[in-house]
Structure formats: C-alpha cells, structure tokens
N, C-alpha and C positions, 0 to 999 in steps of 0.2 A: 443273454446267457452265454458265457464263454465256452469254447470247446471242452475244457476240463470240467466245467460245471455240468455240461450235458453228459459226459462220460460218467460222472459220479451219480447223476440222477438215474440214468439208464442202468448202470451196474447195480445200484442199490435195489432197483425193482427186480432185476434178474436174480439177486441173491436172496430174495424172499422165498418162502416155501412155494413150490410150483403148483399152485391150485388153478381152478378154472379161470380166475381173474387174470392170472399171469398169461395163460394161453390166449385169452381174449385180447390181451394187450400186445402180443408179439409183433403184429404188423405195425402197430403204431411205434413201438420201440425201435423196430428196424428202420422206419422212416426218420426217426429222431436223431439217429447217429450214423456216421459213416466210418466209425472206428472198426478196423478189420477184426480185432479180437472179439469185440462185442457182437459183431455181425456173425462171426464164426459160431459163437455160442448160440445165438438166436436160431441159426440154421440147424444146429444140432437139436435144439429143443423142439423145433417144428416137426422133426421126424421121429421123435420119441413119444411113446404113449404117455399121457399124463401120469398114470399110476406108476409106470416104470421110472420116470424122471423123479417123481416124489419119493419113491423108495431109494433111489440113488442119492438124492439130496440128504435124506435122513441118515444114510450111512456115511456120507462124506463129512457132514458138519456135526461131529459128535465129539464131546470132550474126552470120551474114552479112547478115541483115536488121535487125540491132541490136534483136533481141527475144529476149533471153537470160534463162532462168529461174534462172541461177546468179548470185546477187546480188553476190558479190565481183567478178565480171567487170566490173560497171558501175563499180566504184571503182578496180580494180587492173589490169584487162585480163589478158593472159596474161604477167604479169611475176612476178619473184621475190616481190614484195610480196604477191601473191595467195596464195602458199604460207603466209606468216605469217597472213594473214587467215583462211584455212581452218583452221589450227591453233587460232587464237583462238576461232572459232565452235565447234569441236569441244570445246574446253576449257570453254566455257560450258555445253554439254550435259552434260559429265561432272560439272561442279560441282553439277548438279541431278539426279544419279543416272541419267542417260540415256546409253545406248550405242547403237550401230547394229547392226542385223541387216540390213545394207544394202549395196548396191553403188553408191549415189549419193554425191556429194560433200556435205559438211555444209551448204553454202550453197545447195543446191537448194531452191527456194522451197517446194515441198510438204513437204520435211523441216522447214524452219523453221516452217511453219504448224502442223505436227503438234506440234512442241515448244511453240509459242506458245499452242496450245489447252490443252496439259497444264500448262504452267507460265506462267500468264498474265502475271504481273508481269515475270519475266525475259524471256519471249518478246516482250512488247511492247517492252521496252528493246532487244532484239536487232533487231527489225524497225525500230524508230526509228533505230537506228544505221545501218541499210542502207536507210533510207527514200528517199533520193535515187534509188538504183538501182531500187527498187520503183516509185516514181512515174514514173520515166522509162520503165520497162517498161510501166506502165499506159498512158501517153500513146502509146507506139509501137504497142501492140496496139490501142488505140482508133483510131489513124490507119489501121490495117490493116482496119478495119471488119469485125471478127470477133466472134462471140458470146463468145469468151474474154475480151473486154473487160469483160463484165458480171461475171465472176468476180473479176477484178482490182479492179474498182471496189468490189465488196463487201469484199474484203480491206482495201483502203486505208481504207474506212469504219470499220474497227475501231480505227484509230489516232487519237490525239488531234488535234484541230484539222482545218481544211479541207485538202483536197488541193490542190497547186499546179495552176494551169490551163495553164501553159506549161513548156516545157523549161528556159527560163532560171530560172523560179521553182523548179523541181525541182533544178537544179544548185546553186542558192543554198542549198538544204538541206544539201548536202554541205559547203559552206564554213562553215556556221554550226553544224554538228553537233558533238557531243563528240569529243575526241581518242580514238583507239583505242589501247589498251595492247598493246604488242608485246614488252615487256621479258621476257626469259626464254623466248621462243618460238623454236623452230628452224624455218626454212623447209622445207617438204616433210618435216616430221617424221614419226615412225612413225604409221601408221594414217590418214593423210590421204586416201589414194585409196580412198574407201569405196564405193560405188554402190548403188542401189535403197533408197528411203526406207521406213523403218519403225523409228522409234525404239523402243527397249525399255528397261525398267528394268534396271539392272545386277543381276547375280546376287546381289550382296550385299544390295541393297535388296529384292529379291524374297524373300529369306529373312527379312527383318525383319517380325515380326508387325504387323498393322494395329492 
C-alpha cells in the first residue's frame, strides 16, 4: 500500500463518528501512519473524552453549517440530480468488485476514502471528480477552527496539484472538471440508500483464487 493509500485509509477511519470502536483503534491508527497531520489529530482525540469528541463531530459535520461529509451534496444539493450521482458512484465501486456491507450512502467521504485506498487509480479519479466539494469542505472545516481540518488537509494532500486557497478557486474546479456520465442511470435506483461504511469485495471476487 502506498503512503497516499495509507493516509486515505487512516483519514477515512478518523472521519467516522467517534464511537468506542474508533477509540479502540487509535493506537493501531497511530502506528499505521507517520503523517504529522493525522498523528496530530490522533493525539487530540486521545485526550478528549469520547462524548465530548462525539458532540464536537456532530456539530462540525452538519449540512446546516455547510460542512457536509456527503460529497455529492456539494454539487447537487438535495435534488433529483443527486440520486443520479449516487448511482454513478455506486457503479464505480461495483466496476471494481466492491459492494457495501454498509448503511451509509456511497458518497460518504470515509467510504470514498476506503475505496480510494484500495483502488488507488480509480479512487483518485473519483475524488478528483468531487474535488470541488472536498476542497470546499476542507475550507469550511478550517474556518471552524477544528482539529478535523488536519485530517481533511491530509486527504487533499494525496491529490495531484496544490489545493485551492479560496472558495472561489475551489468552485472553479467544478466548472473546469470532467463531465459526469449519467446515461443509463436511474435516479434513486435500487440499492442507493446504503448506510455505514465498510466496502467489501463482492462474493464472486472473494471466491476467485489469488
């Protein structure tokens, strides 16, 4: 696994709701990465009470504050087009043999990061397609002066080129990005309402010998 893939995998875990499982994993996550921004956040989490960090997480990642972890929300809002975008993201996962054992939507950033760690080329392309939303999220979380900004900064650092410094520059990424293919997709098609992230290999792929 490349250094960028490790950053994505660890960051995706840190961007989950901070429950008992996350706290149980902190030592292992610290050992898995030497990225200073991720280690800085892990050190912060270690000294926060779980209930305090959970309340902070809920306040930070809220659509009412325009800090949403669901990346198609940034491009489509709560519109019919978002249904098409969700189906498309899920199709990308399936094309690479990944299914959900999950209750989360496929555009949930930790889900995308898990995919982008396992399938680096396709995952980078998917994150690049949604980079405007990712960078707008990073800027909004940075403005909120929360340690979660360190995690998002580390994630954006795994993508090609420098990150935009302003919202205007981030929005320009959306205008200059590649068009998204929606032909043949049905809005809110079967299996879109997924929830809790944990991509798993499809049963067919699991039966294939290494």
